[in-house]
C-alpha positions as CSV (number, residue, x, y, z in Angstrom):
1,X,124.8,194.9,-92.2
2,X,126.5,196.3,-90.0
3,X,127.6,193.2,-87.9
4,X,128.9,192.0,-92.0
5,X,131.1,195.1,-91.9
6,X,132.8,194.7,-89.0
7,X,133.5,191.0,-89.5
8,X,134.9,191.6,-93.2
9,X,137.1,194.3,-91.3
10,X,138.3,192.7,-88.5
11,X,139.1,189.8,-91.2
12,X,140.5,192.4,-93.4
13,X,142.8,193.5,-90.7
14,X,143.9,189.8,-89.8
15,X,145.0,189.3,-93.0
16,X,147.1,192.2,-93.1
17,X,148.7,191.4,-89.4
18,X,149.4,187.2,-90.6
19,X,150.9,188.5,-94.2
20,X,153.2,190.6,-91.9
21,X,153.5,188.1,-89.2
22,X,154.6,185.8,-91.9
23,X,156.6,187.9,-93.5
24,X,158.6,188.3,-90.8
25,X,159.2,184.7,-89.3
26,X,162.2,183.7,-89.6
27,X,161.7,179.4,-91.2
28,X,163.4,178.6,-94.5
29,X,159.7,178.4,-96.1
30,X,159.4,182.5,-95.3
31,X,162.6,183.5,-96.6
32,X,160.7,183.6,-100.4
33,X,157.9,184.6,-99.1
34,X,156.9,188.4,-100.0
35,X,156.3,190.4,-103.5
36,X,159.6,190.8,-105.3
37,X,160.7,194.5,-105.8
38,X,164.4,194.4,-106.6
39,X,167.3,191.7,-107.3
40,X,170.7,192.2,-108.9
41,X,174.1,189.7,-108.4
42,X,176.4,191.0,-106.3
43,X,179.4,191.8,-108.3
44,X,182.0,191.2,-105.6
45,X,182.9,187.5,-104.6
46,X,182.0,186.1,-100.9
47,X,183.5,183.1,-99.2
48,X,182.9,179.9,-99.7
49,X,179.9,178.2,-98.4
50,X,182.2,175.9,-95.9
51,X,183.7,179.0,-95.2
52,X,180.3,181.3,-94.6
53,X,178.6,178.5,-92.4
54,X,181.1,178.9,-89.4
55,X,180.3,182.7,-88.9
56,X,176.5,182.5,-88.2
57,X,175.4,180.4,-84.2
58,X,173.9,176.8,-83.7
59,X,170.3,178.3,-85.3
60,X,172.1,179.8,-88.0
61,X,171.4,183.1,-86.7
62,X,174.5,186.1,-87.1
63,X,173.6,189.5,-85.4
64,X,174.4,193.0,-87.1
65,X,174.7,196.0,-85.4
66,X,171.8,197.3,-88.2
67,X,170.0,194.5,-88.6
68,X,170.4,190.2,-88.8
69,X,170.9,187.5,-90.6
70,X,169.9,184.1,-91.2
71,X,171.7,181.4,-93.1
72,X,169.7,178.1,-94.2
73,X,172.6,175.8,-95.9
74,X,170.3,173.2,-97.2
75,X,168.8,175.8,-99.3
76,X,172.0,177.8,-99.7
77,X,170.1,181.2,-99.0
78,X,170.5,183.8,-96.3
79,X,167.6,185.9,-95.0
80,X,168.5,189.4,-94.0
81,X,166.7,192.4,-92.2
82,X,167.5,195.6,-91.1
83,X,165.5,194.8,-87.3
84,X,164.4,192.1,-86.1
85,X,160.8,192.2,-84.7
86,X,157.7,192.3,-85.9
87,X,157.2,196.3,-84.0
88,X,160.7,197.1,-83.5
89,X,161.2,200.2,-81.3
90,X,162.3,202.5,-84.2
91,X,160.1,204.2,-86.7
92,X,158.6,201.5,-89.7
93,X,157.3,202.7,-92.7
94,X,154.0,200.8,-94.3
95,X,156.8,198.5,-97.0
96,X,159.3,197.3,-94.7
97,X,162.4,195.7,-96.8
98,X,163.9,192.0,-96.4
99,X,166.7,190.4,-98.6
100,X,167.0,187.2,-99.5
101,X,170.6,186.3,-100.5
102,X,170.7,183.3,-102.9
103,X,174.2,181.7,-102.9
104,X,175.8,179.7,-105.9
105,X,179.3,178.2,-105.5
106,X,181.5,179.3,-107.9
107,X,184.9,177.8,-107.7
108,X,186.4,178.6,-104.8
109,X,184.1,181.8,-104.1
110,X,180.1,182.2,-103.5
111,X,178.3,183.9,-106.2
112,X,175.2,185.7,-104.4
113,X,172.3,187.3,-105.8
114,X,170.4,189.8,-103.5
115,X,166.6,189.5,-104.2
116,X,164.4,192.5,-102.4
117,X,160.7,191.8,-100.9
118,X,158.2,193.6,-99.4
119,X,155.1,192.2,-97.4
120,X,152.3,191.0,-100.2
121,X,149.7,192.8,-98.6
122,X,151.6,196.4,-98.7
123,X,152.0,195.4,-102.9
124,X,148.3,195.0,-102.7
125,X,147.2,197.9,-100.8
126,X,149.1,200.2,-102.6
127,X,148.4,199.0,-106.4
128,X,145.0,199.1,-105.4
129,X,145.3,202.8,-103.9
130,X,147.3,203.8,-106.9
131,X,144.2,202.0,-109.1
132,X,141.7,203.4,-107.4
133,X,142.6,207.1,-107.1
134,X,144.3,206.8,-110.5
135,X,141.0,205.2,-112.4
136,X,138.6,207.6,-110.6
137,X,140.6,211.0,-111.9
138,X,140.2,209.6,-115.1
139,X,136.8,208.9,-115.0
140,X,135.5,211.8,-113.7
141,X,137.3,213.7,-116.5
142,X,135.9,211.8,-119.2
143,X,132.2,211.9,-117.4
144,X,132.7,215.9,-116.5
145,X,133.5,215.7,-120.6
146,X,130.8,214.0,-121.2
147,X,128.3,216.5,-119.2
148,X,129.4,219.5,-121.1
149,X,132.1,220.0,-118.8
150,X,133.9,222.7,-121.2
151,X,130.7,224.9,-121.6
152,X,132.0,228.0,-120.1
153,X,135.3,229.6,-118.5
154,X,134.1,228.6,-114.9
155,X,133.1,225.0,-115.7
156,X,137.3,224.4,-117.1
157,X,138.0,226.3,-114.0
158,X,136.2,224.0,-111.9
159,X,137.0,220.2,-113.7
160,X,141.0,221.4,-113.8
161,X,140.8,222.4,-110.4
162,X,139.1,219.0,-109.1
163,X,141.6,217.1,-111.7
164,X,144.8,219.0,-110.1
165,X,143.4,217.8,-106.9
166,X,143.7,213.9,-107.8
167,X,147.0,214.2,-109.7
168,X,148.2,215.7,-106.4
169,X,147.0,213.4,-104.0
170,X,148.6,210.5,-106.9
171,X,151.7,213.2,-106.8
172,X,151.6,212.7,-102.4
173,X,151.6,208.9,-102.8
174,X,154.5,208.8,-104.9
175,X,156.6,210.7,-102.7
176,X,155.5,209.0,-99.3
177,X,156.5,205.5,-101.2
178,X,159.6,207.1,-102.9
179,X,160.5,208.4,-99.1
180,X,159.8,205.0,-97.9
181,X,161.8,202.7,-99.9
182,X,165.2,205.0,-99.3
183,X,164.7,204.5,-96.2
184,X,164.2,200.9,-95.8
185,X,166.2,200.6,-98.3
186,X,168.9,202.9,-96.6
187,X,168.5,200.0,-93.0
188,X,169.3,197.2,-95.6
189,X,171.7,198.4,-97.3
190,X,173.6,199.1,-94.0
191,X,172.6,195.2,-92.9
192,X,174.0,194.4,-96.1
193,X,177.4,195.9,-95.1
194,X,177.7,194.8,-92.2
195,X,176.9,191.5,-93.4
196,X,179.7,191.4,-96.0
197,X,182.5,192.8,-93.5
198,X,181.1,189.9,-90.8
199,X,181.6,187.2,-93.4
200,X,185.4,188.8,-94.2
201,X,187.8,185.7,-93.8
202,X,189.6,188.4,-91.0
203,X,186.3,189.0,-88.9
204,X,186.3,187.1,-85.7
205,X,183.3,184.4,-85.4
206,X,179.7,186.8,-83.9
207,X,177.3,184.9,-81.5
208,X,179.0,181.5,-81.0
């Protein structure tokens, strides 16, 4: 029984690590891997694909002050990350972001749609945690009321106290995720601005 539990834990850890590694890889297929959490078109026009291509090196890579971008011309896609590497030196949260920039030629410019993604393991574990805590708190309230939780003032206060703890845990989780998203989104926004500046017609070609 203990051996099965250890094997299950190791398998679960391997799946999470594999998910993060594939999410962070630079292949064309991995560019669209991850749970989509946001997406919006860039209202400002971009240069044409013919002008964008020479800005990247022979490997389709351009390093930025706050990240790096990888161009896949066949797929008409740029994958943008705020920092390279699976275990970067700076603090990272459990919800790393990457952006997939879908390029669509439009006359003498290019229309870009930015799609933000996080690892599937982060999305699934976070959703499962909220579901367990929320369902557990709701189940407790229902069962407590069914068992006569309103019979006296002391039982009412105890029920309210336990309910408050459950709500506090949920609130703490929401605050943690909100702060993590703001941090990761800020980093990705800086990299996005760096990329826009690097692709301006007046800027020089980097890392050639």
